[in-house]
C-alpha positions as CSV (number, residue, x, y, z in Angstrom):
1,M,68.6,-41.0,124.6
2,N,70.6,-38.6,123.9
3,R,68.4,-35.0,122.4
4,T,69.0,-34.0,118.9
5,I,67.8,-31.3,116.5
6,N,64.1,-33.3,116.8
7,D,63.3,-31.7,119.8
8,V,64.5,-28.3,119.9
9,L,63.6,-27.3,116.2
10,Y,60.8,-29.8,115.3
11,P,58.6,-28.1,118.6
12,I,59.1,-25.2,117.1
13,D,58.2,-25.5,113.5
14,A,54.9,-27.6,115.5
15,T,54.0,-24.1,117.4
16,L,55.0,-21.8,114.4
17,A,52.5,-24.3,112.1
18,G,49.7,-23.5,114.7
19,A,50.2,-20.1,115.1
20,A,50.0,-19.8,111.4
21,F,47.0,-22.6,110.7
22,L,44.7,-20.3,113.5
23,F,45.8,-16.7,111.8
24,K,44.7,-18.1,108.8
25,L,42.1,-19.9,109.8
26,V,40.7,-16.9,111.6
27,S,41.2,-14.6,108.4
28,L,38.6,-17.0,106.7
29,R,35.8,-15.4,107.9
30,K,36.1,-12.2,106.0
31,N,38.5,-14.3,102.7
32,R,36.7,-17.7,102.4
33,D,38.4,-18.3,99.3
34,A,39.3,-21.6,97.5
35,A,42.8,-20.7,97.8
36,S,42.7,-19.5,101.7
37,V,40.9,-22.3,102.4
38,A,43.6,-24.5,101.0
39,L,46.1,-22.7,102.9
40,C,44.6,-23.0,106.0
41,I,44.4,-26.8,105.5
42,G,47.5,-27.1,104.3
43,F,49.2,-25.2,108.2
44,G,47.0,-27.5,109.6
45,F,48.0,-30.8,108.2
46,L,51.9,-28.7,109.0
47,T,51.0,-28.1,113.1
48,I,50.3,-32.5,113.2
49,V,53.6,-33.6,110.8
50,F,55.4,-31.6,113.2
51,T,53.4,-32.1,116.9
52,I,53.9,-35.6,116.3
53,S,57.3,-35.4,114.6
54,T,57.8,-34.2,118.1
55,P,60.3,-37.9,119.6
56,V,58.1,-37.4,122.6
57,V,55.0,-37.4,121.0
58,W,56.1,-40.0,118.6
59,S,56.3,-41.8,121.4
60,A,53.0,-41.5,123.2
61,F,51.2,-41.5,119.5
62,D,52.8,-45.0,119.0
63,R,52.1,-46.1,122.7
64,A,47.7,-45.0,122.0
65,L,47.8,-47.0,119.2
66,G,49.7,-49.5,119.6
67,V,51.6,-49.9,116.2
68,P,55.3,-49.0,116.5
69,N,56.4,-46.1,114.2
70,L,52.7,-45.9,113.4
71,A,54.1,-42.2,113.5
72,A,56.4,-42.2,110.6
73,L,52.9,-43.5,107.9
74,V,50.8,-41.1,109.2
75,T,53.9,-37.3,109.7
76,Q,55.0,-38.7,106.1
77,G,51.9,-39.2,104.8
78,L,50.2,-36.2,105.5
79,V,53.6,-34.2,104.5
80,I,52.2,-35.4,101.0
81,A,49.0,-33.8,101.9
82,N,50.6,-30.8,103.0
83,T,52.6,-30.9,99.3
84,A,49.7,-31.7,97.6
85,A,47.3,-28.4,99.1
86,L,50.1,-25.5,98.9
87,Q,50.0,-26.7,95.4
88,A,46.3,-26.4,94.9
89,M,47.0,-22.7,96.6
90,M,49.1,-21.8,93.9
91,L,46.8,-23.4,90.9
92,F,44.4,-21.2,92.4
93,W,46.0,-17.8,92.0
94,L,47.5,-18.6,88.9
95,Y,44.9,-20.4,86.6
96,P,41.0,-19.7,86.6
97,R,39.0,-21.5,88.5
98,T,37.7,-24.9,86.2
99,E,41.2,-25.3,84.9
100,A,42.5,-25.0,88.7
101,W,40.4,-27.6,89.7
102,R,41.5,-29.9,86.4
103,K,44.4,-29.5,87.3
104,I,44.0,-30.6,91.2
105,R,42.5,-34.1,91.1
106,F,44.8,-35.1,88.1
107,R,47.4,-34.4,91.2
108,A,45.6,-35.6,93.8
109,T,44.8,-38.5,92.0
110,L,49.1,-39.4,92.2
111,L,49.3,-38.7,95.5
112,A,46.3,-41.2,96.3
113,L,48.1,-43.8,95.2
114,V,51.2,-42.6,96.3
115,L,49.9,-42.8,99.9
116,L,48.4,-46.8,98.8
117,V,51.8,-47.5,97.7
118,M,53.3,-46.2,100.4
119,T,50.8,-47.9,103.6
120,A,51.6,-50.9,101.7
121,L,55.0,-51.2,101.8
122,F,55.2,-49.6,105.7
123,L,52.9,-52.3,106.3
124,M,55.4,-55.0,104.8
125,T,58.3,-53.8,106.7
126,P,59.7,-55.3,109.4
127,T,59.8,-53.0,113.1
128,A,63.3,-52.6,114.1
129,G,61.8,-51.0,117.1
130,E,60.8,-47.8,118.2
131,R,62.8,-45.1,116.7
132,S,61.8,-42.0,117.4
133,R,64.7,-39.8,116.5
134,D,66.4,-42.0,113.6
135,F,63.6,-44.0,112.5
136,V,64.3,-43.5,108.7
137,A,68.1,-43.5,109.3
138,T,67.7,-46.5,111.5
139,H,65.1,-48.7,108.4
140,A,67.1,-47.9,105.5
141,R,68.7,-51.0,105.0
142,I,65.4,-53.0,104.9
143,P,64.5,-53.6,101.3
144,T,60.8,-53.0,102.0
145,Y,61.1,-49.7,103.4
146,S,63.7,-48.4,101.1
147,V,61.4,-49.0,98.9
148,Y,59.1,-47.0,100.4
149,L,61.4,-44.2,100.5
150,L,62.5,-43.9,96.8
151,V,58.0,-43.7,96.2
152,Y,57.9,-40.9,99.0
153,M,60.9,-39.0,98.0
154,A,60.2,-39.2,94.2
155,A,56.8,-37.9,95.3
156,Y,57.8,-35.0,97.7
157,T,60.7,-34.3,95.2
158,I,58.3,-33.8,92.1
159,T,55.9,-31.9,94.3
160,R,58.1,-29.7,95.8
161,L,59.6,-28.5,92.0
162,D,55.7,-27.9,90.8
163,I,56.0,-25.5,93.5
164,L,59.6,-23.9,92.8
165,R,58.7,-23.9,89.7
166,M,55.1,-22.3,90.8
167,T,56.6,-19.9,92.8
168,W,59.2,-18.6,90.2
169,R,56.4,-17.7,87.6
170,Y,54.1,-15.9,90.2
171,A,55.9,-14.1,92.1
172,P,57.5,-11.0,89.7
173,V,54.3,-10.5,88.5
174,A,52.4,-10.3,92.1
175,G,50.5,-7.0,92.6
176,A,51.6,-6.5,96.1
177,P,55.1,-5.7,97.4
178,W,55.0,-8.5,100.3
179,L,52.8,-11.1,97.6
180,R,55.9,-10.9,96.1
181,R,58.5,-11.1,99.1
182,G,56.9,-14.5,100.5
183,L,56.8,-16.0,97.5
184,R,60.7,-16.4,96.8
185,I,60.4,-16.8,100.6
186,F,58.5,-20.1,100.3
187,G,60.7,-20.7,97.3
188,G,63.2,-20.9,99.3
189,G,61.3,-23.2,101.6
190,A,60.7,-25.4,99.0
191,I,64.8,-25.6,98.4
192,F,65.0,-26.8,101.7
193,G,62.5,-29.3,100.7
194,L,64.8,-30.7,98.2
195,I,67.8,-30.8,100.9
196,Y,65.7,-32.9,102.9
197,C,65.2,-35.4,99.8
198,A,68.4,-35.4,98.8
199,A,69.4,-36.2,102.7
200,R,66.8,-39.1,102.7
201,I,68.3,-40.6,99.4
202,T,71.8,-40.8,100.5
203,D,70.2,-42.6,102.8
204,I,69.6,-45.5,100.7
205,V,72.7,-45.2,98.9
206,G,74.5,-45.4,102.2
207,A,72.4,-48.0,103.4
208,V,74.0,-50.2,100.4
209,A,77.3,-48.5,100.7
210,G,77.7,-49.7,104.4
211,W,77.4,-46.2,105.1
212,D,76.8,-44.5,108.8
213,P,73.3,-42.3,107.6
214,N,73.3,-41.3,110.7
215,R,76.2,-39.1,109.6
216,W,73.8,-36.9,107.6
217,E,70.3,-36.7,109.5
218,N,71.0,-32.9,110.8
219,M,71.0,-32.3,107.3
220,A,67.9,-33.7,106.4
221,R,66.6,-32.4,109.9
222,L,67.2,-28.8,109.3
223,G,66.2,-29.5,105.7
224,A,62.8,-29.7,106.6
225,G,62.5,-28.0,109.7
226,I,63.8,-24.6,107.9
227,G,62.3,-25.4,105.2
228,A,58.6,-25.5,106.9
229,I,59.8,-22.4,108.5
230,C,59.4,-20.5,105.4
231,T,56.7,-22.3,103.8
232,M,55.1,-20.4,107.5
233,V,56.9,-17.5,106.8
234,G,56.8,-16.9,103.0
235,L,52.7,-17.5,103.3
236,T,51.8,-15.4,106.1
237,M,53.9,-12.9,105.0
238,P,51.8,-11.1,102.5
239,S,48.6,-10.7,105.8
240,W,51.2,-9.3,108.6
241,G,53.7,-7.5,105.8
242,P,51.9,-4.2,104.9
243,H,51.9,-4.0,109.0
244,L,56.0,-4.1,109.1
245,S,55.4,-1.7,106.7
246,R,53.4,1.2,108.0
247,V,55.8,0.7,111.4
248,A,58.7,1.3,108.9
249,E,56.9,4.8,107.3
250,W,56.2,6.0,111.3
251,F,59.6,5.5,112.3
252,G,60.5,7.1,109.4
253,R,58.6,10.0,109.5
254,Q,59.3,10.6,112.6
255,R,63.0,10.2,112.0
256,A,62.9,12.8,109.1
257,Y,60.0,15.1,111.4
258,Q,63.0,15.1,114.0
259,Q,66.4,15.1,111.2
260,L,64.5,19.1,110.2
261,Y,64.4,20.5,113.2
262,P,67.6,22.3,113.2
263,L,66.2,24.1,110.2
264,W,63.0,24.6,111.3
265,S,64.3,25.9,114.5
266,A,66.6,28.5,112.6
267,L,63.7,29.6,110.5
268,H,60.9,29.8,113.3
269,G,63.4,31.8,115.5
270,A,64.1,33.9,112.8
271,V,60.5,34.5,111.5
272,P,58.1,32.8,114.1
273,G,54.7,33.9,112.4
274,I,55.4,30.3,109.8
275,A,54.4,28.4,112.7
276,L,51.2,26.8,112.4
277,D,50.3,26.5,115.7
278,P,52.9,27.8,119.3
279,P,56.1,25.7,120.0
280,P,56.0,24.2,123.0
281,R,57.3,25.6,126.0
282,I,60.0,22.9,126.3
283,S,62.1,23.0,123.5
284,W,63.2,19.5,123.2
285,L,59.8,18.2,123.0
286,G,59.8,20.5,119.4
287,R,61.9,17.7,117.8
288,Y,59.2,14.6,118.5
289,A,56.2,14.2,117.1
290,V,54.3,10.9,118.8
291,R,50.7,11.4,116.8
292,D,50.1,12.5,113.1
293,V,52.7,12.5,112.5
294,K,52.2,12.4,108.7
295,F,50.4,15.6,109.4
296,K,52.9,17.1,111.1
297,L,55.8,16.4,109.0
298,T,54.0,17.5,105.7
299,R,53.5,21.3,108.0
300,R,57.1,21.1,109.3
301,V,58.1,21.4,105.3
302,V,55.3,24.0,104.4
303,E,56.9,26.1,107.2
304,I,60.6,25.8,105.9
305,L,59.6,26.8,103.2
306,D,57.3,29.4,104.3
307,G,60.3,30.5,106.2
308,R,62.6,29.8,103.1
309,L,59.5,32.2,101.4
310,A,59.8,34.8,103.8
311,L,63.9,35.2,104.8
312,R,64.5,35.5,100.2
313,E,65.6,39.6,100.2
314,H,68.2,38.5,102.8
315,F,69.9,35.7,100.6
316,D,73.3,36.4,99.8
317,A,75.3,36.0,96.5
318,Q,78.5,36.4,98.5
319,V,77.4,33.1,100.8
320,E,76.1,30.9,97.8
321,Q,79.0,32.0,95.8
322,S,81.6,30.9,98.8
323,A,79.2,27.8,99.5
324,R,79.5,26.5,96.5
325,Q,83.4,27.4,95.4
326,T,83.6,25.0,99.3
327,A,81.7,22.4,97.9
328,A,82.9,22.0,94.6
329,D,86.8,21.7,95.8
330,R,86.1,18.7,97.6
331,G,84.3,17.3,95.3
332,F,80.7,17.4,96.7
333,D,78.4,15.5,94.0
334,A,75.1,17.5,92.7
335,A,73.0,16.7,95.5
336,E,75.5,17.0,98.5
337,L,76.4,20.5,96.4
338,S,73.2,21.6,97.0
339,A,72.0,21.1,99.8
340,V,75.0,22.5,101.3
341,V,74.7,25.8,99.5
342,E,71.1,26.2,100.1
343,A,71.8,25.6,104.0
344,A,74.8,28.3,103.4
345,V,72.4,30.5,102.2
346,L,69.9,30.1,104.8
347,A,72.3,30.8,107.8
348,G,73.5,33.4,106.3
349,A,69.8,34.5,105.5
350,V,68.8,34.0,109.4
351,R,71.9,35.9,110.7
352,A,71.2,38.8,108.8
353,K,67.1,39.0,109.7
354,Q,68.3,39.0,113.1
355,R,70.6,42.0,112.8
356,D,68.3,43.6,110.5
357,Q,70.7,43.2,107.5
358,L,70.2,43.1,104.1
359,P,73.0,41.3,101.5
360,L,75.2,44.1,98.8
361,E,74.0,41.2,96.5
362,P,71.2,39.7,96.4
363,A,71.5,35.7,95.6
364,Q,68.8,34.3,92.9
365,L,68.8,30.3,94.8
366,T,66.6,28.8,93.5
367,V,63.1,27.8,95.8
368,N,63.2,24.0,95.1
369,A,66.7,23.0,93.2
370,D,65.6,19.7,92.6
371,G,62.2,19.2,91.0
372,D,58.7,18.8,91.9
373,R,57.4,20.6,95.3
374,T,54.3,18.4,95.6
375,D,56.3,14.8,95.3
376,M,56.2,15.0,99.4
377,S,58.4,12.5,100.2
378,R,60.9,14.3,97.8
379,E,61.0,17.0,98.8
380,V,61.3,15.7,102.9
381,R,63.7,13.7,101.4
382,R,65.8,17.1,99.9
383,L,65.0,19.6,103.1
384,V,66.6,16.6,105.7
385,K,70.1,17.1,103.6
386,V,69.7,20.7,103.8
387,S,69.3,20.3,107.6
388,Q,71.1,17.6,108.5
389,A,74.1,20.7,106.1
390,F,72.7,23.3,108.4
391,A,73.6,22.2,112.0
392,R,76.8,19.7,110.6
393,S,78.4,21.3,107.2
394,P,82.0,23.0,108.3
395,V,81.8,24.2,104.6
396,V,78.6,26.6,105.8
397,R,80.0,27.7,108.9
398,A,82.6,28.9,106.2
399,A,80.3,30.4,104.5
400,V,78.3,32.4,106.7
401,A,82.1,33.4,108.9
402,A,83.1,34.9,106.0
403,D,80.3,37.2,105.2
404,S,80.6,40.9,105.0
405,P,76.8,41.8,105.3
406,Q,75.5,45.8,105.4
407,P,73.3,47.5,107.7
408,A,69.6,47.8,105.8
409,P,69.0,51.4,104.5
410,Q,67.1,52.8,107.3
411,D,64.1,56.2,106.4
412,A,64.7,59.6,106.4
């Protein structure tokens, strides 16, 4: 028989579910609350579902037990059990323990009745031969299996809607950002589950109408497979997501450290004493900070501000006015204009310091044009704009070129 999506997607789902199960199982050593236990159980059920649903395993499972297509009942029953576990997890998050257990018992009782009805209907259904890849589509025309499928889909749809309702309720008020993101992705998985439901209900309608149910089998398979992936990603995201944030922060600081280098290097050349440590002998190494990036970035910002302070007597009002006018003429917004003006004044001050020159009219440039200097992240963003303008802006080059500094007075 030709390979289908099941042969590719379901092994991937089984692998991911198994990894998620082991991940949560290990984490239970540190955190064994009821919600975490329910989630671990849910991942365990999901691992079994997609493992058995893989066609080659399905066939081996049926041969081992001697009952054709028993894998269908087992996997679909475990889907209901998985959904019950995920409901329990959400209920433990949303309600006090006593109330959560009361709601869980009510739902578990109903789902147990559903499983009993499904088992009875399955045993009453004559087999159409082993169908590891298209069992539902093949058996949808059999009346008892149609009823079985309606019961299964009704339970599945109601539980998925219940999960979707709870995620919509809890996600906006969840404290941790990665928990909010994870719950929204989990809710997206429930929506894909509803797509699976729609395809399966269409199997029943199509059987009555005489349609070929295999036409929408891929929609059912994708709905189940992608929905499961969303569930696994969303519910593990609060655990691994913060690590991604830390990696992103490291790269962001590293990039800012590099972007500040042109301004820092120029200021250090004019005022060497600002450096806490001597720069590396190989100049380009000064652009990178592999270790202690946060500290080194903070130190670079402080050294730039120290250099700025040391050069203030060389700030030239003519440079400032020229840069401000040119930037305004080009339609720069307030932040761009501020960065360009500061970069031009600093570039002029560095040149004046190297030539030992003082301006005819000193500039009264505000030390921090954008707000609270104690907000380091804000100060980094501001100085990065200044450094980029310092290195690349034609406005800065034009303003410095228009400068006409006078020699500093010499002592008699």
